[in-house]
N, C-alpha and C positions, 0 to 999 in steps of 0.2 A: 504494500500500500504506500509506503514511504517513497519507494522508487517511482511510483506512478505520479505522486505529487511533485517530486523533484524533476521528473521528465517533463511534466506539463509546465512547470515553472520555467525550465530551460527553454522550452519551445515558445512560451509566451515572451520571454526576454528577447529571444532571437527575432520573433515576429515584430515586436515593438521596435527593435533596432532597425529592421528592414524597412518598416513603415517610416521611421524618422529619416532614414537615408533617402528614401524616395521623395518624401515631402521636401526636404532641403534641396535635393537635386532638382526637383521641379521649380523650386523658388529661384535657384541659380539660373536655370534655363529660361524662366520667364523674364528675369532681369536682363539676361543677355539678349533676349529677343527685343526687349524695349530699347536697349542700348544700340543694337543694330538698326532698329527702325529710326531712332534719332540720328544715327550716323548717316543713313540714307537721306533723310531730310536735310541734314547739314550739307551734304554733297550738293544737293539741288540749290539750296539757298546761297552757298558760297559761289556756285557757278553763276547764279543770277546777279549776285553782287559784283562779280568780276565783269560781267557784261555791262552792267549799269555804269561802273567806273570807266570802262573803255569808252562808252558814249559820252560821258562827262568830259573825259580827256579830249575827245574830238572837238567838243564845243570850246574848250579852253585853247586848243591849238588854233581853231578858226579865229579866236579873238587875239591871236598873236601874243599870248602870254608866255613869258620865259620861265624856266625852272620848273617845268611840269614834270612830275615824277614819271619815270618810264614804267608804264603799265604793260607788262607782257602777259602772254597767255600762261599764267601760272599753272593752270590745270594740265597743260601739256608737259610740264616739267615733272609730273608724277611725284609731287611732294605730298606729305601727309596732310590730313585735314587740319591738324593742329598748326602746322607751318603755314598752310594756305590762309587760315583764319588770321594768324599774326601778320602775314604780309599784307593781306587786304585791309586789316585794321590800320596798319601804318600808312598805306596808300590813301585810305579814306581820310585820315587826319591831315595828311599833306594836301590833299585836294580841297578839304574844307578850308584850310588856311589860305590857299590860293584864291578860292572863291571869295572869301572874306576880304582879302587884300585887293583884289582886282574887280570888285563888284561893279564899278563904274564902266568897265570895258565890256562887260558880259551881256549877252542877250538872254534875259531871264524868261522870255516866252518859251524857249526850248528847255532851258535849264530847270525851271520850276517843276515841270513834270518829272524829270529825272531825279530831282532832289526829293520829291514826294515818294517816288518809287524806292529810292535809296533808304529813306527813313522807314518806310514800311518794311523793307527787307531787313533793316537793322532790328526792328522790333520782332519780326518773325525769327531772325537768327538768335536773338537773345533768349526767346522762349525755347527754341530747340536746344540751345546750349544748356539752359537750366534743366530741361528734361533729361538730357544726356548726363549731365553732372550729378543730378539727384539720383538717378538709377546707378550710375557708376560708383557713387559714394555708398549706396546700399550694398553693392557687391563687395566693396572694400571692407565694409563693416562686417559682413558675413565671413569674409576671409580671415578676420582676426578674432573670431569667436570660436569657442569649442562647442559642438562637434563639427560645425560647418567648415572650419578650416581644414579638417581632415577630408571632408568631401571634396573641397577644392583641390587639394593635393592629389587625391586618387583619381579625380575626374579630369585632371590637367586643364583646369580653367585658367584663362589668362587674366592678368591684371588689367584694369581699365585705367587709362590715362585721362584724367579729367582736364577740361579746358580752364585756362585762367581767363576769366571774363574781364575785359578792360572796362573801366568806367568811361562812360560816354562824355566827351567834352562837348559842351554846348556852344555852338556857334550861331550867332544871330545873323541871319541872312534876310535882308530886307527884300520884300517882294516888290517888283517894279511893275 
């Protein structure tokens, strides 16, 4: 009789362990799906931002403004989303400064629409970055707790590199 109780107890402990492993493994998988979804959205938003910046640069070139940052097709360089985000953020800041400095030379009929698109893209990009970072941080939190850290090790889950979100500098651009 005692062997039966011990046997049932061992089977229950193993069953509970298997259930816990499956629950946490599913939690990891769900978070990785969310991160991949956010990464795909970031890819689209960064590509749109690059296209908008290229159009703004063309307007700046038409106005014969000097010192325009060289905007190249960064996407074709096969850099990571993190590097692309940083490069585009730097270019955006430089372009905002140029628009602010040379606003008297610029044709705001064309530029206003692009500025609105850029601002909308920035808002969407920030939301996607926050979603990515929030889920990436949840993965990192699971990776540092017991028993989920063991599941990460045995399942060969990768670490998630979160984005450093830049604070947006506000530039006042007068509408003409």
